[in-house]
C-alpha positions as CSV (number, residue, x, y, z in Angstrom):
1,M,74.7,146.9,-42.1
2,S,72.3,146.1,-44.9
3,G,75.2,145.2,-47.2
4,L,76.5,142.8,-44.6
5,R,73.1,141.1,-44.3
6,A,73.0,140.8,-48.1
7,A,76.5,139.3,-48.2
8,M,75.5,136.8,-45.5
9,G,72.3,135.8,-47.3
10,N,71.8,133.5,-50.2
11,S,71.7,136.1,-52.9
12,Q,73.4,135.0,-56.1
13,K,73.4,138.5,-57.7
14,K,76.5,139.1,-59.8
15,G,78.5,142.0,-58.7
16,P,80.7,144.3,-60.9
17,G,84.4,143.8,-60.9
18,H,86.8,146.3,-62.5
19,G,90.5,145.7,-63.1
20,E,93.2,147.2,-65.3
21,G,91.3,148.2,-68.5
22,G,88.4,146.0,-67.5
23,G,84.6,146.3,-67.7
24,P,81.9,144.8,-65.6
25,H,81.4,141.1,-65.3
26,S,78.3,139.4,-66.7
27,Q,77.3,135.9,-65.7
28,P,80.7,134.3,-65.3
29,G,80.5,130.5,-65.1
30,T,77.6,130.2,-67.6
31,P,78.0,128.4,-71.0
32,G,79.3,130.5,-73.8
33,Y,80.4,133.3,-71.4
34,K,83.4,135.4,-72.4
35,R,85.1,138.3,-70.7
36,S,85.8,141.4,-72.6
37,H,88.6,143.3,-70.7
38,G,90.4,145.6,-73.1
39,N,93.9,144.4,-72.2
40,N,93.0,140.8,-71.7
41,T,91.4,139.9,-75.0
42,A,94.4,141.0,-77.1
43,N,96.8,139.0,-74.9
44,S,94.9,136.1,-73.6
45,K,96.6,133.6,-76.0
46,D,94.7,130.6,-74.9
47,V,94.8,131.4,-71.1
48,Q,94.2,127.8,-70.1
49,G,97.2,126.6,-72.1
50,K,99.4,129.4,-70.9
51,S,98.3,128.8,-67.3
52,S,99.1,125.1,-67.5
53,A,102.6,126.0,-68.7
54,V,103.3,127.9,-65.6
55,N,101.5,125.8,-63.2
56,G,103.5,123.8,-60.6
57,T,103.0,122.6,-57.1
58,L,103.8,124.3,-53.9
59,P,106.0,122.6,-51.4
60,A,103.1,121.4,-49.2
61,G,101.7,119.5,-52.1
62,K,99.0,122.1,-53.0
63,S,98.7,123.8,-56.4
64,Q,99.1,127.5,-56.5
65,D,95.6,127.5,-58.0
66,E,94.0,125.9,-54.9
67,P,92.2,128.4,-52.7
68,Q,93.8,129.3,-49.5
69,G,92.3,128.3,-46.2
70,S,90.5,125.3,-47.8
71,G,90.0,122.2,-45.8
72,P,87.8,119.1,-45.7
73,V,84.2,119.9,-46.5
74,H,81.0,117.9,-46.3
75,S,78.2,118.9,-48.6
76,G,75.9,117.5,-51.2
77,T,77.8,118.9,-54.1
78,A,79.3,116.2,-56.3
79,G,83.1,115.8,-56.0
80,A,83.4,118.0,-52.9
81,S,83.8,117.1,-49.3
82,C,83.9,120.0,-46.9
83,N,82.3,121.4,-43.8
84,L,80.7,124.6,-45.0
85,D,80.3,125.8,-41.4
86,A,83.9,125.3,-40.4
87,P,85.4,128.3,-38.7
88,C,87.7,130.5,-40.8
89,G,90.1,132.7,-38.9
90,A,88.4,135.8,-37.5
91,L,85.5,135.7,-39.9
92,P,82.0,135.5,-38.4
93,P,80.1,132.3,-39.2
94,P,78.0,133.7,-42.1
95,L,81.1,135.0,-43.9
96,A,83.1,131.9,-43.0
97,R,80.4,129.9,-44.8
98,L,80.6,132.1,-47.9
99,K,84.4,131.5,-48.0
100,N,83.9,127.7,-47.5
101,E,81.3,127.6,-50.2
102,G,83.7,129.5,-52.5
103,N,86.5,126.9,-51.8
104,M,84.1,124.1,-52.5
105,L,82.9,125.6,-55.8
106,F,86.5,126.3,-56.9
107,K,87.5,122.7,-56.2
108,N,84.6,121.6,-58.4
109,G,85.8,123.8,-61.2
110,Q,82.9,126.4,-60.8
111,F,85.2,129.4,-60.8
112,G,82.6,132.0,-61.7
113,D,80.3,130.9,-58.8
114,A,83.3,130.7,-56.5
115,L,84.2,134.2,-57.5
116,E,80.8,135.5,-56.4
117,K,81.0,133.8,-53.0
118,Y,84.4,135.4,-52.3
119,T,83.1,138.8,-53.5
120,Q,80.2,138.5,-51.1
121,A,82.6,137.6,-48.2
122,I,84.9,140.5,-49.1
123,D,82.1,143.0,-49.2
124,G,80.7,141.6,-46.0
125,C,84.1,142.1,-44.2
126,I,84.4,145.6,-45.5
127,E,80.9,146.6,-44.5
128,A,81.2,145.1,-41.1
129,G,84.6,146.7,-40.5
130,I,86.2,143.4,-39.7
131,D,89.9,144.2,-39.0
132,S,91.6,140.9,-40.1
133,P,94.3,141.5,-42.8
134,E,95.1,137.9,-43.0
135,D,91.5,136.8,-43.7
136,L,91.0,139.6,-46.2
137,C,94.3,138.7,-47.9
138,I,93.2,135.1,-48.3
139,L,89.8,136.2,-49.7
140,Y,91.4,138.5,-52.3
141,S,94.0,135.9,-53.2
142,N,91.3,133.2,-53.7
143,R,89.2,135.6,-55.8
144,A,92.3,136.3,-57.8
145,A,92.7,132.6,-58.5
146,C,89.1,132.6,-59.9
147,Y,90.0,135.6,-62.2
148,L,93.1,133.8,-63.3
149,K,91.2,130.6,-64.2
150,D,88.5,132.7,-65.9
151,G,91.1,134.5,-68.1
152,N,90.7,137.8,-66.4
153,S,94.4,138.6,-65.8
154,A,93.8,142.3,-65.1
155,D,91.4,141.8,-62.1
156,C,93.7,139.0,-60.9
157,I,96.6,141.4,-60.7
158,Q,94.4,143.9,-58.9
159,D,93.2,141.5,-56.3
160,C,96.7,140.0,-55.8
161,T,98.1,143.6,-55.2
162,R,95.4,144.2,-52.6
163,A,96.2,140.9,-50.9
164,L,99.9,141.8,-50.8
165,E,99.1,145.3,-49.4
166,L,97.4,143.5,-46.5
167,R,100.0,140.8,-46.1
168,P,103.3,141.6,-47.8
169,F,105.3,138.7,-49.2
170,S,102.4,136.3,-49.2
171,L,103.4,133.4,-51.5
172,K,100.2,132.6,-53.4
173,P,99.2,136.2,-54.3
174,L,102.7,136.8,-55.6
175,L,102.7,133.6,-57.7
176,R,99.3,134.3,-59.1
177,R,100.1,137.9,-60.0
178,A,103.3,136.7,-61.7
179,M,101.3,134.3,-63.8
180,A,98.8,137.0,-64.7
181,Y,101.6,139.4,-65.7
182,E,103.1,136.7,-67.9
183,T,99.8,136.0,-69.6
184,L,99.6,139.7,-70.4
185,E,103.2,139.5,-71.7
186,R,104.4,141.9,-69.0
187,Y,107.5,139.8,-68.6
188,R,109.6,142.2,-66.6
189,K,107.0,142.4,-63.8
190,A,106.3,138.7,-64.0
191,Y,110.1,138.1,-63.6
192,A,110.2,140.3,-60.6
193,D,107.3,138.5,-58.9
194,Y,108.7,135.1,-59.7
195,K,112.1,136.0,-58.2
196,T,110.4,137.3,-55.1
197,V,108.6,134.0,-54.8
198,L,111.9,132.2,-54.9
199,Q,113.3,134.4,-52.2
200,I,110.4,133.3,-50.0
201,D,110.6,129.6,-50.9
202,N,113.1,128.5,-53.5
203,S,111.5,125.0,-53.8
204,V,108.5,126.4,-55.8
205,Q,109.0,124.6,-59.1
206,A,106.6,126.7,-61.1
207,A,108.6,129.9,-60.2
208,Q,111.9,128.2,-61.1
209,D,110.6,127.1,-64.5
210,S,109.1,130.4,-65.3
211,V,112.2,132.4,-64.4
212,H,114.2,130.3,-66.8
213,R,111.6,130.7,-69.5
214,I,111.1,134.5,-69.1
215,T,114.9,135.1,-68.9
216,K,115.2,133.8,-72.4
217,M,112.3,136.1,-73.5
218,L,113.8,139.1,-71.9
219,I,117.2,138.6,-73.4
220,E,115.6,138.4,-76.9
221,Q,113.4,141.4,-76.1
222,D,115.8,143.7,-74.3
223,G,119.3,142.4,-75.3
224,P,122.3,142.0,-73.0
225,D,121.2,144.9,-70.8
226,W,117.8,143.3,-70.0
227,R,118.5,143.3,-66.2
228,E,118.8,147.1,-66.2
229,K,115.2,147.4,-67.4
230,L,113.7,145.2,-64.7
231,P,111.5,146.8,-62.0
232,E,113.1,146.7,-58.5
233,I,113.0,143.3,-56.9
234,P,112.3,143.7,-53.2
235,M,114.5,142.0,-50.6
236,V,112.4,139.5,-48.7
237,P,113.1,139.7,-44.9
238,L,114.2,136.5,-43.2
239,S,111.0,136.5,-41.2
240,A,109.0,136.0,-44.4
241,Q,111.3,133.3,-45.9
242,Q,110.1,129.7,-45.8
243,H,112.3,126.7,-45.7
244,R,109.8,124.0,-46.2
245,K,111.0,120.6,-47.2
246,D,109.0,117.4,-47.6
247,E,109.7,115.2,-44.6
248,P,111.4,112.0,-45.7
249,S,109.6,108.8,-45.0
250,A,110.5,106.4,-42.2
251,E,112.0,104.0,-44.8
252,I,114.3,106.8,-46.2
253,L,115.4,107.8,-42.7
254,Q,116.2,104.2,-41.8
255,A,118.1,103.8,-45.0
256,R,120.1,106.9,-44.3
257,A,120.8,105.8,-40.8
258,A,121.9,102.4,-42.1
259,R,124.2,104.0,-44.6
260,A,125.7,106.3,-42.0
261,E,126.3,103.4,-39.7
262,Q,128.0,101.4,-42.5
263,E,130.2,104.3,-43.2
264,R,131.1,104.7,-39.5
265,A,131.9,101.0,-39.3
266,R,134.0,101.1,-42.5
267,K,136.1,104.0,-41.2
268,A,136.4,102.4,-37.8
269,E,137.6,99.1,-39.4
270,A,140.2,101.0,-41.5
271,R,141.5,102.8,-38.3
272,F,141.6,99.5,-36.4
273,T,143.6,97.7,-39.2
274,L,146.0,100.6,-39.4
275,M,146.6,100.8,-35.6
276,K,147.0,97.0,-35.4
277,Q,149.6,97.0,-38.1
278,E,151.5,99.9,-36.6
279,G,151.5,98.1,-33.3
280,S,152.9,95.0,-34.9
281,D,155.6,97.0,-36.6
282,L,156.6,98.6,-33.3
283,V,156.8,95.2,-31.6
284,N,159.1,94.0,-34.3
285,S,161.4,97.0,-33.7
286,G,161.3,96.5,-30.0
287,Q,159.3,99.6,-29.2
288,F,156.9,97.9,-26.8
289,Q,155.5,101.0,-25.1
290,G,154.5,102.5,-28.4
291,A,153.0,99.2,-29.5
292,A,151.0,99.0,-26.3
293,D,149.6,102.4,-26.9
294,K,148.6,101.4,-30.5
295,Y,146.9,98.3,-29.2
296,S,145.0,100.4,-26.6
297,K,143.6,102.5,-29.5
298,C,142.6,99.3,-31.2
299,L,140.6,98.2,-28.2
300,A,138.9,101.6,-28.0
301,I,137.5,100.7,-31.5
302,K,136.9,97.0,-30.9
303,P,136.9,96.2,-27.1
304,N,136.2,92.5,-27.7
305,E,139.1,91.6,-29.9
306,C,140.9,88.8,-28.2
307,A,144.1,89.0,-30.2
308,I,144.7,92.6,-29.3
309,Y,144.6,91.7,-25.5
310,T,147.2,89.0,-26.0
311,N,149.3,91.3,-28.2
312,R,149.2,94.0,-25.6
313,A,149.9,91.4,-22.8
314,L,153.1,90.6,-24.7
315,C,154.1,94.3,-24.6
316,Y,153.4,94.5,-20.9
317,L,155.5,91.3,-20.3
318,K,158.4,92.9,-22.2
319,L,158.0,96.0,-20.1
320,E,157.7,93.9,-16.9
321,G,154.2,95.2,-16.3
322,F,153.2,91.7,-15.1
323,A,149.9,92.8,-13.4
324,E,148.8,94.6,-16.6
325,A,149.8,91.5,-18.7
326,K,147.8,89.2,-16.4
327,R,144.8,91.5,-16.6
328,D,144.9,91.5,-20.4
329,C,145.1,87.7,-20.5
330,D,142.1,87.5,-18.1
331,S,140.2,89.6,-20.6
332,A,141.2,87.5,-23.5
333,L,140.2,84.3,-21.7
334,Q,136.8,85.7,-21.0
335,I,136.3,86.2,-24.7
336,E,138.0,82.9,-25.8
337,P,138.2,80.5,-22.8
338,N,140.5,78.1,-24.7
339,N,143.0,80.6,-26.0
340,K,146.5,78.9,-25.7
341,K,148.4,82.2,-26.2
342,A,146.4,83.9,-23.4
343,F,147.1,80.9,-21.0
344,Y,150.8,80.9,-21.9
345,R,151.3,84.7,-21.5
346,R,149.3,84.7,-18.2
347,A,151.6,81.9,-17.0
348,L,154.6,84.2,-17.7
349,A,152.8,87.1,-15.9
350,H,152.2,84.8,-12.9
351,K,155.9,83.8,-13.1
352,G,156.9,87.5,-13.0
353,L,154.6,88.1,-10.0
354,K,156.3,85.0,-8.4
355,D,153.0,83.2,-8.3
356,Y,154.5,79.9,-9.5
357,L,151.6,77.7,-8.6
358,S,149.2,79.7,-10.8
359,A,151.9,79.8,-13.5
360,S,152.2,76.0,-13.4
361,T,148.4,75.6,-13.6
362,D,148.2,77.8,-16.7
363,L,151.1,76.0,-18.4
364,Q,149.4,72.7,-17.8
365,E,146.3,74.2,-19.5
366,V,148.4,75.1,-22.5
367,L,149.8,71.5,-22.8
368,Q,146.4,70.0,-22.3
369,L,145.1,72.1,-25.2
370,D,148.2,71.3,-27.3
371,P,150.9,68.9,-26.0
372,N,153.3,69.9,-28.7
373,V,154.0,73.4,-27.4
374,Q,157.7,73.0,-26.5
375,E,157.9,76.5,-24.9
376,A,155.2,75.5,-22.5
377,E,157.1,72.3,-21.5
378,Q,160.3,74.2,-20.9
379,E,158.5,76.9,-18.9
380,L,156.7,74.3,-16.9
381,E,160.0,72.6,-15.9
382,M,161.4,76.0,-14.9
383,V,158.3,77.1,-13.0
384,T,158.1,73.7,-11.3
385,S,161.7,74.1,-10.1
386,L,161.0,77.6,-8.9
387,L,157.9,76.4,-7.1
388,R,160.0,73.7,-5.3
389,E,162.6,76.3,-4.3
390,S,159.9,78.7,-3.1
391,L,158.2,76.0,-1.0
392,L,161.5,74.8,0.4
393,A,162.5,78.4,1.3
394,N,159.2,79.0,3.0
395,S,159.5,75.7,4.9
396,Q,163.1,76.5,6.1
397,G,162.0,79.9,7.1
398,K,159.2,78.5,9.3
399,V,161.6,76.0,10.9
400,S,164.1,78.6,11.8
401,L,161.6,80.8,13.6
402,P,162.0,80.8,17.4
403,K,159.2,79.1,19.3
404,N,158.2,82.2,21.2
405,A,158.1,84.3,18.1
């Protein structure tokens, strides 16, 4: 366990790191330091510039270069704010602190120092036999990010591959490995990794841009049969696919709801206008039942439309549905208490129900609202006559009854 104790201590000793064609590290992070990995120096091509060309943002708003598992930190280092003793997955506190220190250093741009912290944490996990693939995957991926920033694409690829062996289809290791392959001009492998990233989450802009760019390169390099020379692109299982979308703001949601409501209202108004016109056409052709049905559909859309109640009341009068006509006129008068048409048609409904007194009262209301309605005057004369006859008939009926009845 001596290695674990060393990893958990404050030692800053630089450890060796070997990648594809690479040699040992020497003082990364110090001024004037340069790496000399056989494959890398020939193909570095201004790594920072190349990296910036393929950098993008992940859907959650994090850069793919940001270390995984990083959170708010509190320390005395300028520009950082993180809790160095915050728990990290299944890592024991000393190893969690090493990881947190690495995250803080990475955020401050001290990639060489961050690399050594992640290395100590990885060595500590291995020596202590900590069985946590997720934590080790993150540590390898974070160290790979340091290698990528430091221009060491070969070791970046190696660490990303280790991370993916521990946690297949992890997004950040795949993206970092793709960037490292592209830096080394291994475009076919870069293309395969970028396409795998997009299977996992098709909103990663960096992968989308890189696929377009590399496709052009591969066509130039390999001709029309370039796809046949690609390595196999794995099928990502549904369980590994992510469908993360930025949640819209409350204002956007309200605007969407308002637009949807306006569209519903517009469609409802169009249906209402159509049904009302069809009802009027049916009335003009004497098809009163069909017209009543159309007006019923209008009221299902606009239940407080006074004119539709009086229109349907007319249909019911024509069909001798006097009770229904009265009910519709009652509804219309609740909406518009001084509606002449509703009073007049209710008077006709009362007349049909032989309630001449109520009919007379409604007709008088019509004439009080508008003395010039001749139809109301004529109906009032007729209803008054019918009322007299009814009263007389009732009176004679009472007189003729036997006393002992």
